VOPAGU-2260 file (C-alpha; in pm, 1 decimal, decimal comma):
REM VOPAGU-2260
SITE   aa  ch    i         X         Y         Z
SITE  UNK   A    0       0,0       0,0       0,0
SITE  UNK   A    1     132,6     343,9     -85,0
SITE  UNK   A    2     204,7     594,6     188,6
SITE  UNK   A    3     -42,4     833,6      30,0
SITE  UNK   A    4    -323,0     577,0      37,7
SITE  UNK   A    5    -233,1     477,0     392,8
SITE  UNK   A    6    -259,3     838,7     511,7
SITE  UNK   A    7    -584,4     890,6     324,8
SITE  UNK   A    8    -740,4     582,8     482,1
SITE  UNK   A    9    -625,3     690,5     829,6
SITE  UNK   A   10    -773,8    1036,3     773,0
SITE  UNK   A   11   -1103,0     882,5     662,4
SITE  UNK   A   12   -1112,2     663,4     976,1
SITE  UNK   A   13   -1048,6     963,6    1200,6
SITE  UNK   A   14   -1270,0    1225,7    1034,3
SITE  UNK   A   15   -1607,1    1057,5    1036,5
SITE  UNK   A   16   -1941,5    1228,5     991,8
SITE  UNK   A   17   -1985,6    1211,3    1368,9
SITE  UNK   A   18   -1648,2    1370,9    1450,1
SITE  UNK   A   19   -1706,9    1634,0    1183,8
SITE  UNK   A   20   -2052,9    1720,5    1320,4
SITE  UNK   A   21   -1950,2    1712,1    1686,5
SITE  UNK   A   22   -1595,0    1846,4    1677,1
SITE  UNK   A   23   -1531,0    2045,0    1359,0
SITE  UNK   A   24   -1858,7    2213,6    1269,0
SITE  UNK   A   25   -1904,8    2377,5    1612,3
SITE  UNK   A   26   -1568,8    2553,1    1569,0
SITE  UNK   A   27   -1680,7    2723,3    1250,5
SITE  UNK   A   28   -1853,7    3059,0    1278,7
SITE  UNK   A   29   -2055,7    2995,0     963,5
SITE  UNK   A   30   -2293,7    2720,3     865,0
SITE  UNK   A   31   -2132,5    2475,2     627,0
SITE  UNK   A   32   -2319,8    2273,6     373,8
SITE  UNK   A   33   -2078,2    1987,9     319,2
SITE  UNK   A   34   -1993,8    1656,3     482,1
SITE  UNK   A   35   -1682,5    1501,1     632,3
SITE  UNK   A   36   -1636,1    1317,9     304,1
SITE  UNK   A   37   -1648,2    1650,4     115,4
SITE  UNK   A   38   -1394,8    1797,5     357,1
SITE  UNK   A   39   -1157,5    1504,4     314,3
SITE  UNK   A   40   -1190,5    1521,2     -63,6
SITE  UNK   A   41   -1117,5    1894,3     -72,2
SITE  UNK   A   42    -823,7    1862,4     164,9
SITE  UNK   A   43    -683,0    1564,7     -21,2
SITE  UNK   A   44    -694,7    1752,3    -350,2
SITE  UNK   A   45    -445,9    1995,6    -195,6
SITE  UNK   A   46    -222,0    1779,7      23,8
SITE  UNK   A   47    -240,7    1437,7    -139,0
SITE  UNK   A   48      26,9    1513,6    -394,8
SITE  UNK   A   49     274,9    1589,3    -117,2
SITE  UNK   A   50     240,4    1236,4      14,9
SITE  UNK   A   51     338,4    1063,9    -308,2
SITE  UNK   A   52     701,1    1018,4    -208,0
SITE  UNK   A   53    1005,1     921,3    -408,3
SITE  UNK   A   54    1207,9     617,7    -303,0
SITE  UNK   A   55    1470,2     846,8    -144,7
SITE  UNK   A   56    1202,4    1036,2      48,7
SITE  UNK   A   57    1058,9     707,9     176,7
SITE  UNK   A   58    1406,9     590,4     276,6
SITE  UNK   A   59    1466,4     920,4     456,3
SITE  UNK   A   60    1144,0     883,2     658,2
SITE  UNK   A   61    1227,1     522,9     743,6
SITE  UNK   A   62    1573,3     625,1     863,7
SITE  UNK   A   63    1431,0     915,9    1066,0
SITE  UNK   A   64    1188,2     672,1    1231,1
SITE  UNK   A   65    1498,1     483,8    1349,7
SITE  UNK   A   66    1659,3     804,7    1480,3
SITE  UNK   A   67    1910,6     810,9    1195,2
SITE  UNK   A   68    1920,2    1136,7    1004,2
SITE  UNK   A   69    2010,2    1079,1     638,3
SITE  UNK   A   70    1968,4    1424,9     488,3
SITE  UNK   A   71    2167,6    1324,3     180,5
SITE  UNK   A   72    1854,9    1141,1      67,7
SITE  UNK   A   73    1662,5    1469,6      64,8
SITE  UNK   A   74    1947,7    1687,4     -67,0
SITE  UNK   A   75    2145,7    1450,9    -293,1
SITE  UNK   A   76    2297,5    1735,4    -496,1
SITE  UNK   A   77    2356,5    1976,9    -208,7
SITE  UNK   A   78    2573,8    1824,0      63,0
SITE  UNK   A   79    2628,1    2160,2     232,3
SITE  UNK   A   80    2254,0    2215,3     256,9
SITE  UNK   A   81    2208,6    1861,7     392,5
SITE  UNK   A   82    2470,7    1931,6     657,9
SITE  UNK   A   83    2320,8    2270,3     745,3
SITE  UNK   A   84    1968,9    2130,1     789,2
SITE  UNK   A   85    2095,7    1825,5     980,4
SITE  UNK   A   86    2273,6    2055,3    1223,9
SITE  UNK   A   87    1965,0    2262,6    1304,5
SITE  UNK   A   88    1893,0    2245,1    1679,2
SITE  UNK   A   89    1525,5    2155,9    1628,4
SITE  UNK   A   90    1618,9    1864,8    1400,2
SITE  UNK   A   91    1884,5    1746,4    1644,4
SITE  UNK   A   92    1636,7    1770,7    1933,0
SITE  UNK   A   93    1376,7    1569,8    1742,1
SITE  UNK   A   94    1624,3    1295,4    1651,0
SITE  UNK   A   95    1737,3    1275,9    2014,6
SITE  UNK   A   96    1372,2    1231,9    2115,7
SITE  UNK   A   97    1323,6     956,4    1857,5
SITE  UNK   A   98    1632,7     770,5    1980,8
SITE  UNK   A   99    1526,3     810,7    2346,2
SITE  UNK   A  100    1176,4     684,0    2264,6
SITE  UNK   A  101    1314,7     384,0    2076,7
SITE  UNK   A  102    1550,9     301,4    2363,8
SITE  UNK   A  103    1259,2     320,0    2608,9
SITE  UNK   A  104    1039,7      97,5    2389,0
SITE  UNK   A  105    1319,3    -156,6    2343,2
SITE  UNK   A  106    1381,0    -156,2    2717,9
SITE  UNK   A  107    1020,3    -258,1    2781,8
SITE  UNK   A  108    1032,1    -549,0    2535,9
């Protein structure tokens, strides 16, 4: 299953007619005449294309999920940019959190 389809299916499971009616619609200051399905379709038309990832992008996400930052997969022709982004404090903090979480999960198993 593609990542894009997986995300779409998860979105559809989470944004049901009930959640839309009970949680989204009350936050709007205007009456809306569309359904959760309409909302998902409209949103997907905009964001769906960003979830069709290249093989390198998929490999990058898989490595990041392991706490390994492989920016060269995202910036194959710009090693300086890859190094600059990899060194950003927010990125470093996030990777440290991923590694700490993984160590905690492995410790429980």
